[in-house]
C-alpha positions as CSV (number, residue, x, y, z in Angstrom):
1,M,-99.2,-75.9,207.5
2,D,-98.6,-77.7,204.2
3,Y,-99.1,-74.6,202.1
4,K,-98.7,-70.9,202.4
5,L,-102.1,-70.4,200.9
6,S,-105.3,-72.3,200.1
7,I,-107.6,-70.9,197.5
8,I,-111.2,-72.1,197.4
9,T,-113.8,-71.9,194.7
10,T,-117.2,-73.6,195.2
11,T,-119.2,-74.4,192.0
12,F,-122.7,-75.5,191.0
13,N,-123.7,-75.6,187.4
14,S,-121.0,-73.0,186.6
15,S,-119.9,-74.2,183.2
16,D,-120.8,-70.8,181.5
17,F,-118.2,-68.9,183.5
18,I,-115.9,-71.3,185.4
19,K,-113.1,-71.2,182.8
20,D,-112.5,-67.5,183.3
21,T,-112.6,-67.9,187.1
22,V,-110.1,-70.8,187.3
23,E,-107.7,-69.3,184.8
24,G,-107.9,-66.0,186.6
25,V,-106.8,-67.7,189.8
26,L,-104.0,-69.7,188.2
27,N,-102.7,-66.7,186.3
28,Q,-102.1,-64.7,189.5
29,N,-98.5,-63.5,189.8
30,F,-97.8,-65.5,192.9
31,G,-94.7,-67.6,193.6
32,Q,-95.4,-69.2,197.0
33,S,-96.8,-72.7,197.7
34,F,-100.5,-73.0,197.3
35,E,-103.4,-75.4,196.8
36,Y,-106.5,-74.6,194.8
37,I,-109.6,-76.4,196.1
38,I,-112.5,-76.5,193.7
39,S,-115.5,-78.1,195.4
40,D,-118.4,-78.9,193.1
41,D,-121.8,-79.3,194.6
42,G,-123.3,-81.9,192.3
43,S,-123.4,-80.0,189.0
44,A,-125.4,-81.5,186.2
45,D,-123.5,-79.6,183.5
46,D,-119.9,-79.6,182.3
47,T,-118.4,-77.7,185.2
48,V,-116.1,-80.5,186.4
49,K,-115.2,-81.5,182.8
50,I,-114.0,-77.9,182.1
51,V,-112.0,-77.8,185.3
52,D,-110.4,-81.2,184.5
53,Q,-109.3,-79.8,181.1
54,I,-107.7,-76.8,182.7
55,K,-106.0,-79.0,185.2
56,D,-104.5,-81.1,182.4
57,R,-103.2,-78.2,180.2
58,H,-102.4,-75.3,182.5
59,P,-98.8,-75.0,183.8
60,K,-100.1,-74.6,187.4
61,G,-102.9,-77.1,186.9
62,N,-101.4,-79.6,189.3
63,S,-102.3,-77.3,192.2
64,I,-106.0,-78.0,191.6
65,N,-107.8,-80.4,193.9
66,I,-111.3,-81.1,192.7
67,I,-113.8,-82.2,195.3
68,Q,-116.9,-83.6,193.5
69,H,-120.1,-84.2,195.4
70,E,-122.5,-86.6,193.6
71,E,-125.4,-85.1,195.6
72,N,-126.0,-81.5,196.3
73,Q,-124.8,-80.5,199.7
74,G,-126.0,-76.9,199.8
75,V,-124.0,-73.6,199.7
76,M,-123.0,-73.5,203.4
77,K,-122.0,-77.1,203.7
78,N,-120.1,-77.1,200.4
79,F,-118.2,-73.9,201.3
80,F,-117.2,-74.8,204.8
81,G,-116.6,-78.4,203.9
82,A,-113.9,-77.1,201.5
83,V,-112.5,-74.8,204.3
84,L,-112.2,-77.8,206.6
85,K,-110.2,-79.7,204.0
86,S,-107.8,-76.8,203.3
87,K,-104.2,-76.8,204.6
88,G,-102.9,-73.3,204.0
89,E,-101.7,-70.8,206.5
90,Y,-104.0,-68.4,204.8
91,I,-107.3,-69.0,202.8
92,A,-108.5,-66.9,199.9
93,F,-111.9,-67.3,198.2
94,C,-113.0,-66.8,194.6
95,D,-116.7,-67.3,193.7
96,S,-117.3,-69.4,190.6
97,D,-118.6,-66.4,188.6
98,D,-116.0,-63.9,189.7
99,V,-112.6,-63.0,188.1
100,W,-109.8,-61.4,190.1
101,S,-108.8,-58.2,188.4
102,D,-105.4,-57.5,190.1
103,P,-102.7,-60.0,189.1
104,Y,-100.8,-59.2,192.3
105,K,-103.9,-59.4,194.6
106,L,-102.7,-62.5,196.5
107,T,-99.2,-61.2,197.0
108,K,-100.4,-57.9,198.3
109,Q,-102.8,-59.5,200.8
110,I,-100.2,-62.0,202.1
111,D,-97.6,-59.2,202.5
112,Y,-100.1,-57.4,204.7
113,L,-101.1,-60.4,206.8
114,D,-97.5,-61.4,207.2
115,N,-96.6,-58.0,208.6
116,H,-99.8,-57.4,210.7
117,K,-100.4,-60.5,212.9
118,K,-103.5,-59.1,214.6
119,C,-105.3,-58.8,211.2
120,V,-107.5,-61.8,210.5
121,I,-109.2,-60.7,207.3
122,A,-107.6,-58.6,204.6
123,Y,-110.1,-57.6,201.8
124,H,-110.5,-55.2,199.0
125,S,-113.2,-53.5,196.9
126,F,-115.5,-54.8,194.2
127,I,-118.0,-53.5,191.7
128,N,-121.5,-55.0,191.0
129,R,-122.1,-55.1,187.3
130,I,-125.3,-56.3,185.5
131,D,-124.5,-58.8,182.7
132,E,-125.3,-57.3,179.3
133,G,-128.5,-58.6,177.8
134,L,-129.9,-59.8,181.1
135,D,-133.6,-59.3,181.4
136,P,-134.1,-56.3,183.8
137,A,-137.0,-58.3,185.4
138,L,-134.5,-60.8,186.7
139,V,-132.6,-58.3,188.7
140,K,-135.5,-56.3,190.0
141,N,-134.7,-57.5,193.5
142,F,-131.0,-56.7,193.3
143,D,-130.8,-54.0,196.0
144,E,-127.0,-53.4,196.1
145,T,-125.2,-50.5,194.5
146,K,-124.3,-51.0,190.8
147,D,-121.3,-49.9,188.9
148,Q,-119.7,-48.2,191.9
149,V,-116.7,-49.3,193.9
150,I,-117.8,-50.9,197.2
151,M,-115.4,-51.5,200.0
152,N,-117.1,-54.3,202.0
153,P,-115.7,-57.8,202.8
154,Q,-117.4,-59.7,200.0
155,T,-116.3,-63.3,199.7
156,S,-114.1,-63.1,196.6
157,T,-112.2,-60.2,198.0
158,M,-111.3,-61.8,201.3
159,M,-108.1,-63.5,202.5
160,V,-108.4,-65.0,206.0
161,R,-106.1,-66.8,208.5
162,G,-106.2,-70.6,208.6
163,I,-107.4,-70.3,212.2
164,L,-110.9,-70.2,210.7
165,R,-110.8,-74.0,210.4
166,N,-110.7,-74.3,214.2
167,L,-113.7,-72.1,214.7
168,V,-116.2,-73.7,212.3
169,S,-119.1,-75.6,213.9
170,R,-120.0,-78.8,212.0
171,E,-123.4,-78.7,213.7
172,V,-124.1,-75.2,212.2
173,I,-123.0,-76.1,208.7
174,N,-125.0,-79.3,208.7
175,E,-128.1,-77.5,210.0
176,A,-127.8,-74.5,207.8
177,A,-126.4,-76.5,204.8
178,R,-128.6,-74.7,202.2
179,S,-128.1,-71.2,203.5
180,S,-126.3,-68.7,201.4
181,Q,-125.0,-66.8,204.5
182,N,-121.6,-68.5,204.4
183,D,-119.7,-65.1,204.2
184,Q,-121.7,-63.8,207.1
185,Y,-120.9,-66.8,209.2
186,L,-117.3,-66.6,208.3
187,R,-117.1,-62.9,209.4
188,F,-119.0,-63.8,212.6
189,L,-116.5,-66.5,213.5
190,L,-113.5,-64.2,213.1
191,K,-114.9,-61.0,214.5
192,D,-113.3,-61.5,217.9
193,M,-110.0,-63.0,216.7
194,G,-108.5,-59.7,215.3
195,Y,-109.3,-56.8,213.0
196,F,-110.5,-56.7,209.4
197,K,-108.5,-54.5,207.0
198,P,-109.6,-53.0,203.7
199,L,-106.7,-52.8,201.3
200,T,-107.1,-49.8,198.9
201,H,-104.1,-50.6,196.7
202,I,-105.8,-53.7,195.1
203,E,-107.9,-53.3,192.0
204,P,-111.6,-54.0,192.6
205,N,-113.2,-57.3,191.5
206,I,-116.0,-57.1,189.0
207,R,-118.9,-59.1,190.4
208,L,-121.1,-59.9,187.4
209,V,-124.8,-60.4,188.2
210,R,-125.9,-63.1,185.7
211,E,-128.9,-65.2,185.0
212,G,-129.0,-67.9,187.6
213,S,-127.5,-65.7,190.2
214,I,-129.1,-65.7,193.6
215,Y,-130.1,-62.1,193.0
216,C,-132.1,-63.1,189.9
217,V,-134.0,-66.1,191.3
218,E,-135.1,-65.0,194.8
219,D,-137.5,-62.3,195.7
220,T,-136.7,-59.9,198.5
221,L,-138.9,-61.6,201.1
222,S,-137.4,-65.0,200.3
223,K,-133.9,-63.8,200.7
224,K,-134.6,-62.2,204.0
225,E,-136.4,-65.2,205.3
226,V,-133.5,-67.5,204.4
227,A,-131.1,-65.0,206.1
228,L,-133.3,-64.9,209.2
229,G,-133.4,-68.7,209.4
230,S,-129.6,-68.8,209.2
231,W,-129.0,-66.3,212.0
232,K,-131.5,-68.2,214.2
233,I,-129.2,-71.3,213.7
234,F,-126.1,-69.2,214.5
235,Y,-127.8,-68.0,217.7
236,K,-128.9,-71.5,218.6
237,H,-125.3,-72.8,218.6
238,H,-123.3,-69.7,219.4
239,G,-125.7,-67.4,221.3
240,H,-124.1,-67.6,224.7
241,G,-121.6,-65.5,226.6
242,K,-120.5,-62.4,224.8
243,N,-122.2,-63.5,221.6
244,R,-125.7,-63.6,223.0
245,R,-126.4,-59.9,222.7
246,Y,-124.7,-59.6,219.3
247,L,-126.5,-62.5,217.7
248,G,-129.8,-61.4,219.4
249,K,-129.5,-58.1,217.6
250,K,-128.8,-59.8,214.3
251,V,-131.9,-62.1,214.7
252,N,-134.1,-59.1,215.6
253,G,-132.7,-57.1,212.7
254,F,-133.5,-59.8,210.1
255,Q,-136.9,-60.5,211.7
256,S,-137.6,-56.8,211.3
257,A,-136.5,-56.9,207.6
258,V,-138.9,-59.9,207.1
259,N,-141.7,-58.0,208.7
260,W,-141.3,-55.0,206.5
261,A,-140.9,-57.1,203.4
262,E,-144.1,-58.8,204.2
263,Y,-145.8,-55.5,204.6
264,E,-144.4,-54.2,201.3
265,M,-145.8,-57.3,199.5
266,R,-149.2,-57.2,201.2
267,P,-149.7,-53.8,202.7
268,S,-152.2,-53.4,205.5
269,S,-152.6,-51.4,208.6
270,K,-152.3,-54.5,210.7
271,K,-149.0,-55.6,209.2
272,Y,-147.7,-52.0,209.5
273,R,-148.6,-51.9,213.2
274,E,-147.0,-55.4,213.8
275,A,-143.8,-54.4,212.1
276,M,-143.6,-51.1,213.9
277,L,-144.4,-52.6,217.3
278,F,-141.7,-55.3,216.9
279,D,-139.1,-52.6,216.0
280,I,-140.0,-50.5,219.0
281,L,-140.1,-53.4,221.6
282,N,-136.8,-54.9,220.4
283,G,-134.8,-51.7,220.0
284,V,-134.6,-52.1,216.2
285,L,-136.2,-48.7,215.6
286,T,-133.5,-46.9,217.7
287,R,-130.7,-48.8,215.9
288,K,-132.1,-47.9,212.5
289,F,-132.3,-44.2,213.5
290,L,-128.8,-44.1,214.8
291,H,-127.5,-45.9,211.6
292,R,-129.1,-43.3,209.4
293,I,-127.6,-40.5,211.5
294,R,-124.2,-42.0,211.2
295,K,-124.7,-42.5,207.5
296,V,-125.6,-38.9,207.0
297,I,-122.6,-37.7,209.0
298,F,-119.9,-40.1,207.7
299,T,-120.8,-40.7,204.0
300,P,-119.8,-37.1,202.9
301,L,-116.5,-37.5,204.9
302,V,-115.7,-40.8,203.2
303,L,-116.4,-39.3,199.8
304,I,-114.2,-36.3,200.6
305,R,-111.4,-38.7,201.8
306,N,-111.6,-40.8,198.7
307,R,-111.6,-37.8,196.4
308,A,-108.5,-36.5,198.2
309,K,-106.7,-39.8,197.7
310,Q,-107.6,-39.7,194.0
311,L,-106.2,-36.2,193.6
312,L,-103.0,-37.1,195.5
313,T,-102.5,-40.3,193.4
314,S,-103.0,-38.4,190.1
315,S,-100.8,-35.5,191.1
């Protein structure tokens, strides 16, 4: 390995917010060797120019490696293309419209990974926040929790082991080039390589939902159709052996989501029957029921645990 850490940011027409993202990365309190790959997917604005300016004037600017695609590659291909070019023992990601809140984030994640060799992803919490002044109509399809701390492995919170490079299928990233399921594919590739660890002592990222965000430009049905297409590609290339059942469930789950989204857009008794029959025949209805039961049981327990931690911390 040439570096202890590779940091990756992918960009596309990100000039309105890339300065804060890049400076936030470079201003991390982190003293080990690292490379910062910024892979631009054919931006037509000043994204690359702004990054060049930061590279020239920032004390850590020489760590930046700009990859500039003249033609748009697509989210998946741009993201994993940068992963395959990285050389770090670990890889961290920061989306082009995110800013890391904790200046010791990288140090804390590396400390954990160095001392827990079976962990393959160390991640932390984030908060979805709607940009001030954004037309509410643009986020009507944003179906995630807002202004609350969420502990899920979102891209900009994750640090992974460099073994990821050996697992990426070039056939998948070429075929699913324009998919936005890059974080889902990443987690799938690493799921059997070790465990994922949420780190609670890192401040949450603020993920700002802005105009131009995927959440603002795609309706619910379109997002689910794109996700379904991606998982069908994953199944095509990885759906054998122990992954066959896992990926089959994923495909059926997203197909169910598409069916119900179609029903919500164009309600009819025929579409309802079709959606319900699909769920029954493919075991989706049972899985949905069990998921709701687990949520009812465990959500209060998680809230109680988090509240207890807050009280212990403040005492």
